[in-house]
Backbone bond lengths (Angstrom), bond angles and torsions (degrees), N, CA, C in turn:
res aa  C-N    CA-C-N  psi(-1)  N-CA   C-N-CA  omega(-1)  CA-C   N-CA-C  phi
1 X - - - 1.465 - - 1.536 110.38 -
2 X 1.339 115.91 -43.93 1.465 118.31 -179.49 1.532 111.09 -65.32
3 X 1.332 116.87 -27.95 1.466 119.70 178.58 1.528 110.25 -65.89
4 X 1.328 116.76 -39.83 1.469 120.52 178.54 1.526 109.95 -64.17
5 X 1.318 116.86 -41.53 1.466 120.47 179.18 1.529 109.97 -63.66
6 X 1.321 116.78 -40.60 1.467 120.82 178.80 1.525 110.19 -63.28
7 X 1.336 116.43 -41.47 1.466 119.93 178.85 1.529 110.68 -62.55
8 X 1.326 117.10 -42.31 1.468 120.89 -179.98 1.529 110.07 -64.42
9 X 1.329 116.80 -41.48 1.467 119.82 179.68 1.528 110.94 -64.78
10 X 1.317 117.08 -41.78 1.463 120.38 178.92 1.523 110.65 -63.09
11 X 1.343 116.31 -40.88 1.459 120.56 179.21 1.527 110.21 -64.70
12 X 1.342 116.87 -42.83 1.468 120.40 179.24 1.526 110.29 -62.92
13 X 1.322 117.28 -41.38 1.458 121.26 179.34 1.533 110.23 -63.17
14 X 1.313 116.57 -43.15 1.461 120.97 179.03 1.526 110.58 -61.45
15 X 1.326 117.14 -44.83 1.465 121.02 -179.58 1.536 109.94 -64.28
16 X 1.326 117.43 -38.03 1.464 121.22 179.08 1.531 110.47 -62.76
17 X 1.337 116.18 -45.54 1.464 120.40 179.83 1.527 110.60 -63.63
18 X 1.344 116.85 -45.40 1.465 120.74 -179.94 1.530 110.52 -62.70
19 X 1.324 117.00 -41.21 1.463 120.74 179.39 1.520 111.32 -63.62
20 X 1.328 116.65 -41.29 1.463 120.82 179.39 1.522 110.79 -63.63
21 X 1.332 116.44 -44.54 1.467 120.66 178.90 1.529 110.01 -61.95
22 X 1.341 116.89 -41.33 1.469 121.33 -179.27 1.523 110.81 -63.55
23 X 1.343 116.81 -43.04 1.468 120.63 -179.57 1.527 110.45 -65.30
24 X 1.338 116.56 -42.78 1.471 120.06 178.70 1.536 109.74 -62.63
25 X 1.335 116.84 -39.05 1.460 121.41 178.79 1.526 110.14 -62.37
26 X 1.329 117.03 -44.42 1.470 120.50 179.65 1.526 110.68 -61.67
27 X 1.349 117.11 -44.45 1.460 120.20 -179.80 1.526 110.88 -62.32
28 X 1.334 117.91 -41.61 1.461 120.54 -178.33 1.533 110.09 -67.46
29 X 1.341 117.80 -36.18 1.462 120.29 177.76 1.530 110.21 -65.46
30 X 1.333 117.77 -41.08 1.466 120.67 178.20 1.521 109.94 -62.62
31 X 1.337 117.10 -42.11 1.467 120.50 -179.75 1.526 110.12 -62.31
32 X 1.336 117.10 -42.62 1.464 120.10 -179.61 1.522 110.35 -62.74
33 X 1.351 117.12 -41.75 1.466 119.86 -179.66 1.523 110.44 -64.93
34 X 1.342 117.79 -40.37 1.464 120.53 178.75 1.521 110.59 -63.89
35 X 1.334 117.03 -43.63 1.460 120.77 179.54 1.525 109.92 -63.46
36 X 1.330 117.40 -39.06 1.456 122.25 179.00 1.524 110.35 -62.80
37 X 1.340 116.67 -46.11 1.467 120.91 -179.43 1.526 110.22 -63.37
38 X 1.333 116.89 -40.17 1.461 120.74 179.98 1.526 110.03 -65.00
39 X 1.345 116.53 -40.10 1.464 120.73 -179.68 1.535 110.06 -64.82
40 X 1.345 116.30 -41.60 1.466 119.68 179.67 1.526 110.58 -65.31
41 X 1.333 116.76 -37.39 1.466 120.38 178.94 1.529 109.99 -64.52
42 X 1.337 117.19 -40.63 1.463 120.84 179.04 1.522 110.37 -66.26
43 X 1.333 117.27 -37.79 1.462 120.29 177.99 1.522 110.40 -65.46
44 X 1.343 116.66 -28.56 1.461 120.58 -179.58 1.512 112.58 -74.13
45 X 1.323 118.59 -12.56 1.457 120.82 176.16 1.516 112.14 117.60
46 X 1.353 118.74 -28.54 1.468 120.27 179.30 1.514 108.61 -78.41
47 X 1.311 116.86 118.73 1.465 120.19 -176.52 1.518 110.22 -92.81
48 X 1.324 115.89 104.87 1.458 120.09 175.81 1.519 108.37 -79.74
49 X 1.324 117.89 144.87 1.481 119.50 179.10 1.521 111.40 -62.48
50 X 1.314 115.38 126.84 1.468 119.53 -179.09 1.516 109.65 -73.14
51 X 1.321 116.40 135.14 1.474 120.43 179.85 1.519 110.23 -91.92
């Protein structure tokens, strides 16, 4: 019985780690797209204040 509980805990831990990595990946992709859009706007001539 304790082996089944250990397996469930390991699976939950794995899913937590994978979910965290996925969320971090999504945030980094959004940041890259925002930086890309800002760069294109600057190339167009409108100078947005650099943060």
